[in-house]
C-alpha positions, 0 to 999 in steps of 0.5 A, spaced: 233 571 853 232 573 846 235 580 844 229 583 841 225 582 848 231 585 852 231 591 847 224 592 848 224 590 855 229 595 856 226 601 852 219 600 856 223 599 863 226 606 861 220 609 859 217 607 866 223 609 870 223 616 867 215 617 867 216 615 875 221 620 876 218 626 873 215 630 878 207 631 879 204 638 879 199 639 885 193 638 880 196 631 877 197 629 884 190 630 887 187 627 881 185 620 879 189 618 872 184 617 867 186 615 860 186 620 855 182 617 849 184 622 844 191 619 844 189 612 843 184 614 837 190 618 833 192 612 829 185 608 829 181 607 822 174 607 824 172 603 818 177 598 820 177 597 828 170 593 828 173 588 824 178 586 828 177 583 835 182 584 842 186 579 844 185 577 851 190 573 856 189 570 862 192 572 869 199 573 869 200 569 862 203 572 856 205 565 853 198 564 850 192 567 848 186 565 852 181 565 845 186 562 840 180 563 835 179 570 835 187 571 833 186 566 828 180 570 825 184 577 826 190 574 822 185 571 816 182 578 816 189 581 816 191 576 810 184 579 806 186 586 807 194 586 805 194 594 805 193 595 813 199 596 817 198 596 824 201 596 831 200 592 837 198 595 844 198 590 850 196 592 857 195 588 864 191 589 869 192 593 875 195 588 880 202 587 880 207 593 880 209 598 874 215 595 872 212 588 872 206 589 868 210 593 863 214 587 862 208 582 862 204 587 857 211 587 852 211 580 852 204 579 850 205 584 845 211 580 842 207 573 843 201 576 839 206 579 834 210 572 833 203 568 832 201 573 827 207 572 823 207 564 824 200 565 821 202 568 815 202 576 816 208 579 814 212 582 819 214 588 816 206 590 816 207 590 824 210 597 825 211 596 832 209 592 838 209 595 845 206 594 852 203 599 856 202 595 863 196 598 867 196 604 863 189 605 859 185 600 863 178 599 859 175 597 866 176 600 873 172 596 878 176 591 882 173 585 880 176 579 876 171 580 870 173 587 870 181 585 870 180 580 864 178 586 860 184 590 861 189 583 860 189 585 852 192 586 846 189 591 841 190 592 834 192 600 832 192 601 825 195 605 819 194 604 812 199 603 806 204 608 806 202 611 813 206 608 819 207 614 823 202 617 828 202 624 826 196 624 821 
């Protein structure tokens, strides 16, 4: 196991354990968890988002993207826009336990990061790569078509000189 993966996996696992150990309020226990889309929008530049596509993965896979041409097109766009710094946010479908999906999604983020670096994107442009497991699903229906939408790595953006989430 590579040290960077071990560190990433450990921090993601600790985050999951702390989150699970936190007591829920009565209101939170009775409500279905719905992602707060405002959190996801904090770091996205609406002028950049449409130009890059989400990278998809097959079930239980983190070693290769399901459509390499999409990642190649994204890499080319990033080469053409060298002022864009970004984060990679990876997700899993709802099958499997929380810790497994956190680790799987972290591996997906790292795979995309490594592929982008291999394709010529400077590693220092990638602020960080993080796996969110089954949090923030794109689709909630129990079907393969829906689950495929959740097995993804998204680009989250910042421009030159602004690498923090606080804008």
